[in-house]
Structure formats: C-alpha cells, structure tokens
Backbone as XML, in Angstrom:
<?xml version="1.0"?>
<chain id="A" units="angstrom">
  <residue number="1" name="ALA">
    <atom name="N" x="43.403" y="152.897" z="63.604"/>
    <atom name="CA" x="44.516" y="152.348" z="63.265"/>
    <atom name="C" x="45.469" y="152.455" z="63.952"/>
  </residue>
  <residue number="2" name="GLY">
    <atom name="N" x="46.177" y="151.400" z="64.166"/>
    <atom name="CA" x="47.633" y="151.101" z="64.860"/>
    <atom name="C" x="48.383" y="149.581" z="64.641"/>
  </residue>
  <residue number="3" name="GLY">
    <atom name="N" x="49.351" y="150.006" z="64.559"/>
    <atom name="CA" x="50.753" y="148.900" z="63.743"/>
    <atom name="C" x="50.094" y="149.052" z="62.743"/>
  </residue>
  <residue number="4" name="PHE">
    <atom name="N" x="49.847" y="147.476" z="62.291"/>
    <atom name="CA" x="49.330" y="147.354" z="61.157"/>
    <atom name="C" x="47.984" y="146.417" z="61.132"/>
  </residue>
  <residue number="5" name="SER">
    <atom name="N" x="46.793" y="147.298" z="61.708"/>
    <atom name="CA" x="45.505" y="146.782" z="61.838"/>
    <atom name="C" x="44.619" y="147.754" z="62.191"/>
  </residue>
  <residue number="6" name="TYR">
    <atom name="N" x="43.427" y="147.575" z="61.537"/>
    <atom name="CA" x="42.257" y="148.404" z="62.326"/>
    <atom name="C" x="41.449" y="147.495" z="63.165"/>
  </residue>
  <residue number="7" name="ASP">
    <atom name="N" x="41.264" y="148.277" z="64.306"/>
    <atom name="CA" x="40.370" y="147.635" z="65.523"/>
    <atom name="C" x="39.009" y="146.991" z="65.291"/>
  </residue>
  <residue number="8" name="LYS">
    <atom name="N" x="38.837" y="147.086" z="64.030"/>
    <atom name="CA" x="37.339" y="146.461" z="63.500"/>
    <atom name="C" x="38.097" y="145.674" z="62.169"/>
  </residue>
  <residue number="9" name="SER">
    <atom name="N" x="37.558" y="144.675" z="61.964"/>
    <atom name="CA" x="37.299" y="144.202" z="60.641"/>
    <atom name="C" x="36.542" y="143.991" z="59.648"/>
  </residue>
  <residue number="10" name="SER">
    <atom name="N" x="35.443" y="144.140" z="60.637"/>
    <atom name="CA" x="33.632" y="144.550" z="59.849"/>
    <atom name="C" x="32.809" y="145.228" z="60.328"/>
  </residue>
  <residue number="11" name="LEU">
    <atom name="N" x="32.275" y="146.213" z="59.257"/>
    <atom name="CA" x="31.717" y="147.298" z="59.806"/>
    <atom name="C" x="30.158" y="147.536" z="59.223"/>
  </residue>
  <residue number="12" name="GLU">
    <atom name="N" x="28.783" y="148.055" z="59.926"/>
    <atom name="CA" x="27.720" y="147.979" z="59.463"/>
    <atom name="C" x="27.299" y="149.521" z="59.285"/>
  </residue>
  <residue number="13" name="ALA">
    <atom name="N" x="26.365" y="149.770" z="58.201"/>
    <atom name="CA" x="25.794" y="151.215" z="58.187"/>
    <atom name="C" x="24.744" y="151.117" z="57.682"/>
  </residue>
  <residue number="14" name="SER">
    <atom name="N" x="24.192" y="151.976" z="57.245"/>
    <atom name="CA" x="22.796" y="152.449" z="56.810"/>
    <atom name="C" x="22.899" y="153.138" z="55.477"/>
  </residue>
  <residue number="15" name="ALA">
    <atom name="N" x="22.067" y="152.747" z="54.433"/>
    <atom name="CA" x="22.428" y="153.495" z="53.372"/>
    <atom name="C" x="22.029" y="154.427" z="53.419"/>
  </residue>
  <residue number="16" name="GLY">
    <atom name="N" x="22.635" y="155.504" z="52.323"/>
    <atom name="CA" x="22.783" y="157.066" z="52.534"/>
    <atom name="C" x="24.105" y="157.648" z="53.027"/>
  </residue>
  <residue number="17" name="GLU">
    <atom name="N" x="24.241" y="158.724" z="53.399"/>
    <atom name="CA" x="25.122" y="159.661" z="53.538"/>
    <atom name="C" x="25.786" y="159.549" z="54.650"/>
  </residue>
  <residue number="18" name="ALA">
    <atom name="N" x="26.943" y="158.907" z="55.066"/>
    <atom name="CA" x="27.672" y="158.051" z="56.065"/>
    <atom name="C" x="29.392" y="159.072" z="55.853"/>
  </residue>
  <residue number="19" name="THR">
    <atom name="N" x="29.936" y="159.118" z="57.054"/>
    <atom name="CA" x="31.265" y="159.884" z="57.355"/>
    <atom name="C" x="32.072" y="158.809" z="57.756"/>
  </residue>
  <residue number="20" name="ILE">
    <atom name="N" x="32.960" y="158.456" z="56.934"/>
    <atom name="CA" x="33.963" y="157.459" z="57.408"/>
    <atom name="C" x="35.264" y="158.535" z="57.996"/>
  </residue>
  <residue number="21" name="VAL">
    <atom name="N" x="35.379" y="157.998" z="59.331"/>
    <atom name="CA" x="36.645" y="158.268" z="60.098"/>
    <atom name="C" x="37.428" y="157.630" z="60.618"/>
  </residue>
  <residue number="22" name="LEU">
    <atom name="N" x="38.934" y="157.778" z="60.117"/>
    <atom name="CA" x="40.128" y="157.214" z="60.905"/>
    <atom name="C" x="41.219" y="157.732" z="61.604"/>
  </residue>
  <residue number="23" name="THR">
    <atom name="N" x="40.917" y="157.277" z="62.571"/>
    <atom name="CA" x="41.989" y="157.923" z="64.123"/>
    <atom name="C" x="42.810" y="156.651" z="64.284"/>
  </residue>
  <residue number="24" name="ASN">
    <atom name="N" x="44.276" y="157.760" z="63.836"/>
    <atom name="CA" x="45.591" y="156.792" z="64.119"/>
    <atom name="C" x="46.371" y="157.025" z="64.840"/>
  </residue>
  <residue number="25" name="ASP">
    <atom name="N" x="46.594" y="156.223" z="65.809"/>
    <atom name="CA" x="47.296" y="156.400" z="66.706"/>
    <atom name="C" x="48.755" y="155.876" z="67.031"/>
  </residue>
  <residue number="26" name="SER">
    <atom name="N" x="48.862" y="155.732" z="65.614"/>
    <atom name="CA" x="49.972" y="154.860" z="65.234"/>
    <atom name="C" x="51.275" y="155.980" z="64.599"/>
  </residue>
  <residue number="27" name="SER">
    <atom name="N" x="52.767" y="156.080" z="64.803"/>
    <atom name="CA" x="53.711" y="156.879" z="64.084"/>
    <atom name="C" x="53.488" y="156.255" z="62.781"/>
  </residue>
  <residue number="28" name="ILE">
    <atom name="N" x="52.890" y="154.967" z="62.412"/>
    <atom name="CA" x="52.577" y="154.424" z="61.109"/>
    <atom name="C" x="52.019" y="155.131" z="60.638"/>
  </residue>
  <residue number="29" name="GLU">
    <atom name="N" x="52.050" y="155.337" z="59.136"/>
    <atom name="CA" x="51.042" y="155.889" z="58.505"/>
    <atom name="C" x="49.979" y="155.173" z="57.766"/>
  </residue>
  <residue number="30" name="HIS">
    <atom name="N" x="48.722" y="155.743" z="57.739"/>
    <atom name="CA" x="48.092" y="154.764" z="57.149"/>
    <atom name="C" x="46.278" y="155.285" z="56.501"/>
  </residue>
  <residue number="31" name="ASP">
    <atom name="N" x="45.620" y="154.682" z="55.892"/>
    <atom name="CA" x="44.402" y="155.357" z="55.645"/>
    <atom name="C" x="43.264" y="154.422" z="55.489"/>
  </residue>
  <residue number="32" name="VAL">
    <atom name="N" x="42.690" y="155.256" z="55.121"/>
    <atom name="CA" x="41.496" y="154.040" z="54.735"/>
    <atom name="C" x="40.537" y="154.370" z="53.395"/>
  </residue>
  <residue number="33" name="ARG">
    <atom name="N" x="39.958" y="153.312" z="52.570"/>
    <atom name="CA" x="39.754" y="153.324" z="51.435"/>
    <atom name="C" x="38.682" y="152.521" z="51.402"/>
  </residue>
  <residue number="34" name="ILE">
    <atom name="N" x="37.730" y="152.923" z="50.776"/>
    <atom name="CA" x="36.574" y="151.748" z="50.164"/>
    <atom name="C" x="36.779" y="151.629" z="48.734"/>
  </residue>
  <residue number="35" name="GLU">
    <atom name="N" x="37.215" y="150.228" z="48.148"/>
    <atom name="CA" x="37.451" y="149.943" z="47.208"/>
    <atom name="C" x="36.616" y="149.909" z="46.072"/>
  </residue>
  <residue number="36" name="GLU">
    <atom name="N" x="35.030" y="149.784" z="46.503"/>
    <atom name="CA" x="34.310" y="149.735" z="44.883"/>
    <atom name="C" x="34.172" y="151.250" z="45.111"/>
  </residue>
  <residue number="37" name="LEU">
    <atom name="N" x="34.198" y="152.417" z="45.886"/>
    <atom name="CA" x="33.950" y="153.795" z="45.523"/>
    <atom name="C" x="35.065" y="154.401" z="45.087"/>
  </residue>
  <residue number="38" name="ASP">
    <atom name="N" x="36.371" y="153.757" z="45.092"/>
    <atom name="CA" x="37.317" y="154.470" z="44.873"/>
    <atom name="C" x="37.762" y="155.892" z="45.525"/>
  </residue>
  <residue number="39" name="VAL">
    <atom name="N" x="36.853" y="155.976" z="46.712"/>
    <atom name="CA" x="37.157" y="156.944" z="47.834"/>
    <atom name="C" x="37.987" y="156.685" z="49.396"/>
  </residue>
  <residue number="40" name="GLY">
    <atom name="N" x="38.537" y="157.712" z="49.629"/>
    <atom name="CA" x="39.028" y="157.460" z="51.354"/>
    <atom name="C" x="39.750" y="158.479" z="52.132"/>
  </residue>
  <residue number="41" name="THR">
    <atom name="N" x="40.140" y="158.515" z="53.420"/>
    <atom name="CA" x="40.819" y="159.404" z="54.074"/>
    <atom name="C" x="42.380" y="159.685" z="53.418"/>
  </residue>
  <residue number="42" name="ASP">
    <atom name="N" x="42.903" y="160.658" z="53.562"/>
    <atom name="CA" x="44.306" y="160.935" z="53.782"/>
    <atom name="C" x="44.975" y="159.957" z="54.466"/>
  </residue>
  <residue number="43" name="ILE">
    <atom name="N" x="46.331" y="159.755" z="53.617"/>
    <atom name="CA" x="47.277" y="158.797" z="54.504"/>
    <atom name="C" x="47.864" y="159.911" z="55.722"/>
  </residue>
  <residue number="44" name="ILE">
    <atom name="N" x="47.151" y="159.171" z="57.246"/>
    <atom name="CA" x="47.858" y="159.812" z="57.985"/>
    <atom name="C" x="49.017" y="159.388" z="59.107"/>
  </residue>
  <residue number="45" name="SER">
    <atom name="N" x="49.724" y="159.981" z="60.151"/>
    <atom name="CA" x="49.692" y="159.381" z="60.813"/>
    <atom name="C" x="49.358" y="160.069" z="62.120"/>
  </residue>
  <residue number="46" name="GLU">
    <atom name="N" x="49.438" y="159.499" z="63.479"/>
    <atom name="CA" x="49.126" y="159.948" z="64.437"/>
    <atom name="C" x="48.132" y="161.384" z="64.706"/>
  </residue>
  <residue number="47" name="GLY">
    <atom name="N" x="46.821" y="161.018" z="63.964"/>
    <atom name="CA" x="45.887" y="162.217" z="63.979"/>
    <atom name="C" x="45.519" y="161.254" z="63.452"/>
  </residue>
  <residue number="48" name="THR">
    <atom name="N" x="43.963" y="162.064" z="62.592"/>
    <atom name="CA" x="42.423" y="161.737" z="62.570"/>
    <atom name="C" x="42.507" y="162.002" z="60.712"/>
  </residue>
  <residue number="49" name="ASP">
    <atom name="N" x="41.585" y="161.881" z="60.351"/>
    <atom name="CA" x="40.957" y="162.096" z="58.494"/>
    <atom name="C" x="39.733" y="161.221" z="58.724"/>
  </residue>
  <residue number="50" name="SER">
    <atom name="N" x="38.811" y="162.367" z="57.590"/>
    <atom name="CA" x="37.322" y="161.817" z="57.390"/>
    <atom name="C" x="37.218" y="161.977" z="56.315"/>
  </residue>
  <residue number="51" name="VAL">
    <atom name="N" x="36.235" y="161.422" z="55.205"/>
    <atom name="CA" x="35.545" y="161.368" z="53.971"/>
    <atom name="C" x="34.137" y="161.238" z="54.632"/>
  </residue>
  <residue number="52" name="THR">
    <atom name="N" x="33.464" y="161.574" z="53.663"/>
    <atom name="CA" x="32.028" y="161.732" z="53.991"/>
    <atom name="C" x="31.529" y="161.111" z="52.385"/>
  </residue>
  <residue number="53" name="VAL">
    <atom name="N" x="30.867" y="159.800" z="52.239"/>
    <atom name="CA" x="30.328" y="159.275" z="51.166"/>
    <atom name="C" x="29.095" y="158.792" z="51.256"/>
  </residue>
  <residue number="54" name="THR">
    <atom name="N" x="28.136" y="158.709" z="49.859"/>
    <atom name="CA" x="27.181" y="157.849" z="49.965"/>
    <atom name="C" x="26.742" y="156.697" z="49.679"/>
  </residue>
  <residue number="55" name="LEU">
    <atom name="N" x="26.473" y="156.139" z="50.404"/>
    <atom name="CA" x="26.349" y="154.280" z="50.739"/>
    <atom name="C" x="25.066" y="153.760" z="49.746"/>
  </residue>
  <residue number="56" name="GLU">
    <atom name="N" x="24.964" y="153.085" z="48.805"/>
    <atom name="CA" x="24.274" y="152.516" z="48.286"/>
    <atom name="C" x="24.305" y="151.050" z="49.195"/>
  </residue>
  <residue number="57" name="PRO">
    <atom name="N" x="22.845" y="150.123" z="49.397"/>
    <atom name="CA" x="22.788" y="149.067" z="50.310"/>
    <atom name="C" x="24.104" y="147.875" z="49.414"/>
  </residue>
  <residue number="58" name="GLY">
    <atom name="N" x="24.758" y="146.843" z="50.165"/>
    <atom name="CA" x="25.796" y="146.185" z="49.095"/>
    <atom name="C" x="26.824" y="145.956" z="50.672"/>
  </residue>
  <residue number="59" name="THR">
    <atom name="N" x="28.029" y="145.311" z="49.720"/>
    <atom name="CA" x="28.835" y="145.235" z="50.314"/>
    <atom name="C" x="30.001" y="145.578" z="49.977"/>
  </residue>
  <residue number="60" name="TYR">
    <atom name="N" x="30.917" y="146.138" z="50.737"/>
    <atom name="CA" x="32.281" y="146.784" z="50.318"/>
    <atom name="C" x="33.443" y="146.223" z="51.079"/>
  </residue>
  <residue number="61" name="THR">
    <atom name="N" x="34.575" y="146.918" z="50.243"/>
    <atom name="CA" x="35.753" y="146.079" z="51.014"/>
    <atom name="C" x="36.390" y="147.613" z="51.110"/>
  </residue>
  <residue number="62" name="PHE">
    <atom name="N" x="36.714" y="147.618" z="52.633"/>
    <atom name="CA" x="38.003" y="148.709" z="53.623"/>
    <atom name="C" x="39.098" y="148.314" z="53.378"/>
  </residue>
  <residue number="63" name="PHE">
    <atom name="N" x="39.941" y="149.120" z="53.047"/>
    <atom name="CA" x="41.639" y="148.829" z="53.396"/>
    <atom name="C" x="42.530" y="149.868" z="53.369"/>
  </residue>
  <residue number="64" name="CYS">
    <atom name="N" x="43.736" y="149.835" z="54.162"/>
    <atom name="CA" x="44.954" y="150.292" z="53.892"/>
    <atom name="C" x="45.641" y="150.201" z="52.085"/>
  </residue>
  <residue number="65" name="SER">
    <atom name="N" x="45.685" y="151.706" z="51.904"/>
    <atom name="CA" x="46.130" y="151.770" z="50.300"/>
    <atom name="C" x="48.126" y="152.353" z="50.641"/>
  </residue>
  <residue number="66" name="VAL">
    <atom name="N" x="48.514" y="151.881" z="51.956"/>
    <atom name="CA" x="49.756" y="152.174" z="51.887"/>
    <atom name="C" x="50.559" y="151.181" z="51.605"/>
  </residue>
  <residue number="67" name="PRO">
    <atom name="N" x="51.587" y="151.363" z="50.593"/>
    <atom name="CA" x="51.869" y="149.851" z="50.300"/>
    <atom name="C" x="52.753" y="148.187" z="51.317"/>
  </residue>
  <residue number="68" name="GLY">
    <atom name="N" x="51.636" y="147.123" z="50.963"/>
    <atom name="CA" x="52.072" y="146.456" z="51.912"/>
    <atom name="C" x="51.353" y="146.195" z="53.098"/>
  </residue>
  <residue number="69" name="HIS">
    <atom name="N" x="50.598" y="147.314" z="53.278"/>
    <atom name="CA" x="49.679" y="146.972" z="54.658"/>
    <atom name="C" x="48.617" y="146.125" z="54.589"/>
  </residue>
  <residue number="70" name="ARG">
    <atom name="N" x="47.894" y="146.518" z="53.293"/>
    <atom name="CA" x="46.676" y="145.384" z="53.368"/>
    <atom name="C" x="46.757" y="143.700" z="52.716"/>
  </residue>
  <residue number="71" name="GLU">
    <atom name="N" x="48.338" y="143.905" z="52.321"/>
    <atom name="CA" x="48.709" y="142.465" z="52.017"/>
    <atom name="C" x="49.223" y="141.870" z="53.758"/>
  </residue>
  <residue number="72" name="GLY">
    <atom name="N" x="49.190" y="142.845" z="55.032"/>
    <atom name="CA" x="49.989" y="142.493" z="55.895"/>
    <atom name="C" x="48.265" y="142.617" z="56.779"/>
  </residue>
  <residue number="73" name="GLY">
    <atom name="N" x="46.915" y="142.940" z="56.222"/>
    <atom name="CA" x="45.505" y="142.240" z="56.981"/>
    <atom name="C" x="45.393" y="143.590" z="57.050"/>
  </residue>
  <residue number="74" name="MET">
    <atom name="N" x="45.513" y="144.516" z="56.494"/>
    <atom name="CA" x="44.167" y="145.925" z="56.828"/>
    <atom name="C" x="43.591" y="146.099" z="55.777"/>
  </residue>
  <residue number="75" name="GLU">
    <atom name="N" x="42.710" y="145.520" z="56.021"/>
    <atom name="CA" x="41.269" y="145.129" z="55.105"/>
    <atom name="C" x="39.716" y="144.853" z="56.041"/>
  </residue>
  <residue number="76" name="GLY">
    <atom name="N" x="38.820" y="145.203" z="55.466"/>
    <atom name="CA" x="37.780" y="144.642" z="56.458"/>
    <atom name="C" x="36.187" y="144.738" z="55.256"/>
  </residue>
  <residue number="77" name="THR">
    <atom name="N" x="35.263" y="144.489" z="55.662"/>
    <atom name="CA" x="34.179" y="144.360" z="54.747"/>
    <atom name="C" x="32.800" y="145.164" z="55.609"/>
  </residue>
  <residue number="78" name="LEU">
    <atom name="N" x="32.610" y="146.512" z="54.776"/>
    <atom name="CA" x="31.238" y="146.859" z="54.642"/>
    <atom name="C" x="30.249" y="146.600" z="54.352"/>
  </residue>
  <residue number="79" name="THR">
    <atom name="N" x="29.286" y="146.514" z="55.406"/>
    <atom name="CA" x="27.934" y="146.011" z="54.660"/>
    <atom name="C" x="26.702" y="147.162" z="54.854"/>
  </residue>
  <residue number="80" name="VAL">
    <atom name="N" x="26.346" y="147.640" z="54.083"/>
    <atom name="CA" x="24.839" y="148.543" z="54.191"/>
    <atom name="C" x="23.986" y="148.092" z="53.781"/>
  </residue>
  <residue number="81" name="GLU">
    <atom name="N" x="23.244" y="148.492" z="54.541"/>
    <atom name="CA" x="21.690" y="147.623" z="54.043"/>
    <atom name="C" x="20.801" y="149.087" z="54.119"/>
  </residue>
</chain>
C-alpha cells in the first residue's frame, strides 16, 4: 500500500490456508480486510503486518477499512480456486 492505493487490484490464491501480507511504505495508515470473512491486518503505517486465513473457493473483496480509503479506491478482488 502507498498513498491511497494497493499495488494490485486483483489477486489469485489456491483454496486452503493462506497468509495475507500488507507492506505499507507510506506514513498514511492502511490495512487490508477480507469483507466476506471479516478478517484482516492491523492498521499500520510504514511497516508490515500479516494475517493467516483459510480460504474456500470463490470470489472475495479486499479493502482498506480506514475511513474514506475504500471510497477512494482502495479495494480489489481475490479469486480463490
């Protein structure tokens, strides 16, 4: 993450356990959350955080939960096969 965008707007993963890593090079606080699973990283600035989840096949939405960031375009699609 940096500014008000993720470096990818779509991601793919295999079903099963996965670790989602957020590296934020910005002094602006960000996180990454998986909407359908209600899980995510902590809100961080200039650092790295991660969360491990078990993914079922399907399509998920990831986004930044900091107020105004999702509305500013910080969201994407995670496809799990």
